Every structure is written in C-alpha cells, then in structure tokens.
C-alpha positions in Angstrom: -0.2 -0.2 -0.1 3.1 2.5 0.7 4.6 1.6 -2.4 0.8 2.7 -4.0 0.7 5.9 -2.9 4.6 6.7 -3.3 4.2 5.7 -6.6 0.7 8.2 -7.8 -1.3 8.7 -5.0 -4.1 9.2 -7.2 -4.5 6.1 -8.1 -4.4 5.2 -4.0 -6.9 7.7 -3.9 -9.1 6.5 -6.7 -8.5 2.4 -5.1 -9.6 3.1 -1.6 -12.8 5.7 -3.4 -13.3 1.9 -4.6 -12.7 0.1 -1.8 -14.6 2.1 -0.1 -17.5 2.3 -2.4 -17.7 -1.8 -3.1 -17.2 -3.0 0.0 -19.6 -0.5 2.3 -21.9 -1.3 -0.7 -22.2 -4.1 -0.8 -22.7 -4.3 3.4 -25.5 -2.3 3.2 -27.0 -4.1 0.2 -26.6 -7.8 2.1 -27.2 -6.6 6.1 -28.9 -3.2 6.3 -27.4 -0.1 8.0 -28.8 -0.9 11.1 -26.8 -4.2 10.7 -23.2 -5.1 13.4 -21.6 -6.0 10.1 -22.1 -3.1 8.5 -20.8 -1.1 11.7 -17.7 -3.7 12.1 -16.6 -3.5 8.1 -16.7 1.0 8.6 -14.3 0.6 11.8 -12.1 -2.0 9.8 -11.8 0.6 6.9 -11.0 3.6 9.0 -8.5 2.1 11.4 -6.9 0.6 8.0 -7.0 4.1 6.5 -6.0 6.2 10.0 -3.9 3.6 11.1 -2.0 4.0 7.5 -2.2 7.7 8.0 -0.6 7.5 11.3 2.1 5.2 11.4 3.1 6.8 7.4 3.6 10.8 9.7 0.9 11.7 7.2 -1.6 13.6 9.9 -0.4 17.4 9.4 -0.6 16.3 5.9 -4.2 15.2 5.7 -5.1 17.6 8.7 -5.5 15.3 11.5 -2.5 16.8 13.7 -4.6 19.4 14.7 -7.8 22.0 14.9 -8.0 25.3 12.1 -5.6 27.8 14.0 -7.3 30.3 12.0 -10.7 29.3 13.5 -12.3 33.7 13.6 -11.3 34.5 10.1 -12.8 30.8 9.6 -16.0 32.4 11.1 -15.3 29.7 13.8 -17.6 27.6 11.2 -20.7 28.8 12.5 -22.3 27.9 8.9 -20.9 25.2 8.3 -22.8 24.1 11.7 -26.0 25.8 10.5 -25.9 23.7 8.1 -24.8 19.9 10.0 -28.7 20.8 12.0 -30.9 21.1 8.3 -31.7 17.7 8.3 -33.4 17.8 11.6 -35.4 20.5 10.5 -38.3 17.9 10.3 -38.2 16.1 13.5 -37.4 13.3 14.7 -38.3 9.5 14.2 -35.6 7.5 14.4 -35.4 5.2 11.9 -34.1 1.8 14.0 -34.7 -0.1 16.7 -32.3 -1.0 19.3 -29.7 -2.8 19.1 -30.0 -1.5 15.3 -30.3 1.7 16.2 -26.8 1.6 17.9 -25.1 0.3 15.1 -26.7 3.0 12.5 -25.7 5.7 14.8 -21.7 4.7 14.8 -21.9 2.9 11.3 -23.1 7.1 10.4 -20.3 8.3 12.7 -17.5 7.0 11.0 -18.9 7.2 7.3 -18.6 10.7 8.2 -14.5 10.0 9.2 -13.7 7.6 6.2 -15.2 9.2 3.4 -13.2 13.0 4.6 -10.9 11.3 4.6 -10.4 9.4 1.5 -12.3 12.3 -0.8 -10.9 15.1 1.5 -8.0 13.9 2.2 -6.6 11.3 -0.3 -8.1 12.4 -3.4 -7.9 16.2 -2.8 -4.5 16.5 -1.7 -3.4 14.3 -4.2 -5.4 15.9 -7.0 -3.8 20.1 -4.8 -0.3 18.8 -6.2 -1.0 19.4 -9.9 -1.5 23.0 -8.5 -4.5 22.9 -10.0 -6.9 23.9 -7.0 -10.1 24.6 -8.9 -10.1 21.5 -10.3 -9.4 20.0 -7.4 -11.8 21.5 -5.3 -14.9 20.9 -7.5 -13.3 17.5 -8.5 -13.6 15.6 -4.7 -17.1 17.4 -3.9 -18.1 16.5 -7.4 -16.8 12.8 -7.2 -18.2 13.0 -3.1 -22.0 13.7 -4.4 -22.0 11.2 -7.5 -21.2 8.3 -5.1 -24.0 8.5 -3.3 -25.6 7.5 -6.2 -24.7 3.8 -5.2 -27.7 4.0 -2.2 -29.2 3.1 -5.6 -28.4 -0.3 -5.4 -29.6 -0.4 -2.3 -32.8 -0.2 -2.5 -33.4 3.6 -2.3 -35.9 5.7 -3.9 -34.6 7.1 -7.8 -35.9 10.7 -6.2 -34.7 10.6 -3.0 -31.4 9.3 -4.2 -30.9 12.6 -6.7 -31.9 15.0 -3.7 -29.6 13.5 -2.0 -26.7 13.3 -4.3 -27.3 17.3 -5.3 -27.1 18.1 -1.1 -23.9 16.0 -0.8 -22.3 18.4 -3.6 -23.2 21.2 -2.4 -21.9 20.1 1.4 -19.1 18.4 -0.3 -17.5 21.7 -1.5 -18.2 23.6 1.7 -16.1 20.6 3.7 -13.7 21.0 0.7 -13.1 24.4 0.5 -13.4 24.6 5.0 -10.7 21.8 4.1 -8.8 23.4 1.7 -8.5 26.9 3.6 -8.3 26.0 7.7 -5.2 22.8 7.1 -8.2 20.5 9.5 -10.5 17.8 8.6 -11.4 17.7 12.4 -14.1 20.6 11.6 -15.3 19.0 8.7 -15.4 15.1 10.4 -17.3 16.8 12.8 -20.1 18.4 11.2 -20.3 15.5 8.1 -21.0 12.7 10.9 -23.3 14.3 13.2 -25.1 15.6 9.1 -25.3 11.2 8.8 -26.1 10.2 12.9 -29.1 12.6 12.6 -30.0 11.3 9.3 -31.0 8.3 11.4 -33.3 10.0 13.8 -34.4 12.6 11.3 -38.3 12.3 10.3 -39.0 11.5 6.9 -42.1 12.2 6.6 -41.8 16.9 6.0 -43.9 18.3 4.1 -42.6 19.6 0.0 -42.8 22.9 1.3 -40.0 22.1 4.3 -38.0 19.9 1.9 -37.8 22.5 -0.2 -36.9 25.3 2.2 -34.5 23.1 3.4 -33.3 22.8 0.4 -32.8 26.8 -0.6 -31.2 27.3 2.6 -28.7 24.3 2.0 -27.3 26.2 -0.5 -27.6 29.6 0.1 -25.8 28.7 3.1 -23.1 26.9 1.6 -22.6 29.3 -2.0 -22.2 31.8 1.2 -19.8 30.5 3.3 -17.7 28.7 0.2 -17.3 32.0 -1.9 -16.7 34.4 1.5 -13.5 31.4 2.3 -12.4 31.8 -1.2 -12.1 34.9 -1.4 -11.5 36.4 2.5 -9.8 33.3 4.3 -5.9 32.5 3.4 -4.8 29.5 2.6 -2.3 28.1 5.5 0.9 26.4 4.4 0.6 23.1 4.2 -1.3 23.8 2.0 -0.5 26.3 -0.5 3.0 23.9 -0.6 1.2 21.9 -3.0 0.2 24.5 -5.7 1.6 26.7 -8.0 1.6 30.5 -7.1 -0.2 31.4 -9.5 -3.3 29.5 -8.6 -3.3 30.9 -5.4 -5.4 32.7 -3.8 
C-alpha cells in the first residue's frame, strides 16, 4: 500500500474510493445500515486508513494533527454548524429499533471520518499536487456527491437519491474549502458525522414545503460560505506548498 501511495497518490485515492464504495455498498445491501456487520466493516476501513496515515507520518498533511488555527478567519465554522442541523428541521423519528439504532448511529459517525479522509484527504490532496486548486476542489466535491448514486442499488427511491446527490455535492464544496482554507480535516469530520448520525434520527415525513425550504437554505448558506472562504480566508502553508503560485488565493 505504501509503495502504491509513493508511486501515485491519485491511484491510491481512487483505489480507496473503489474499496469503500464496493465494500460498504455490499455490506449495506446485504445486511442493512442497522447491522453489526455494516458497523464492523466501517470500523475496519476507518482503522486501516487512519493507521496508514499515522504510521507514515501523514497526520499534518491530511489535517488530523490538530484543530484549525485560523478559527476567526473561518468564522468559527458557524455556517458549517448551521448546515449540520438542516436535516433535523423536519422533526425527529428514529429509523431503527435497538440495538440496530446504535449500530446505525456508530456507522454513520464512522462514515463521516472515512469519507472525509478519502475524498478530502487522499483525493483532494493528490490532485492539489498538480497545482490546479479549482479542479481539485470541483473533482473532490462532485465525486463525493455522485458517489451517493450507489444508494440506488440499496433500494432507495430515485428522487430521494438525486436529492441526496445534490445535497452531497453542495456539502462537498463546503467540506473541501473548509479543509483547504483551514488545514484541518477535523471540523469537516465532525460536521459530516453529525449530519449522517442525525439522518438516522431525523423524520422522513416532512412536507414538500419544508424540504424545499431546507434545500434552498442549504444552497444559500453553502454558496455564501464557499464564496467567503475562497475570497477572504488565507490558505495555510500546509496546503499552499502543494500548489503553483499562480493558482493560490
């Protein structure tokens, strides 16, 4: 695994995307989100990628060494916390009974960690080495969102899946820019995990008006925050080092 990483970080990132999508998609489809096996699969994947980063001294590169030092410039991530609560606006209604509810909640917390490290860490940083920041941001965000199409193969409704893809792309841009401009992956992991855990407890029976308002709010907050981060927040050296001077902002 280390040799592949040293040879091509892009290939390494794509391999992990395939392993994650195929492995977790199979477990979810076979046993369900609320199964012990699905949770154990996520524990295994999360442990492997974390140990790889830790053992190879990549904690700082992938934003796991500490919290962002430019919290004020990042507006203390308040827009991110607002976005994290959006899917609870329709009310509470747990999807599963115990102990499946615990398995599902733990799984969703781990999804936040694994996906942020794979998409924002491995993929984004690999593309950042080519010096094209905009391309790295777009590809990382869109790839993350499009990955949710896999939910169609687990029996999820087409309209619901498409809405989830659009929501994920919007959040993908926010998570990517938060990591790029703060140098820390931890805020994104916390927000991503909270969103996914909350989805297990959120009601799916909100009115069309409520759902429309939530989606408009997500896009408005996401767009405003991304624009602010791109124009106003200074990029930390850990991320500037991988880009060409002409593409820095």
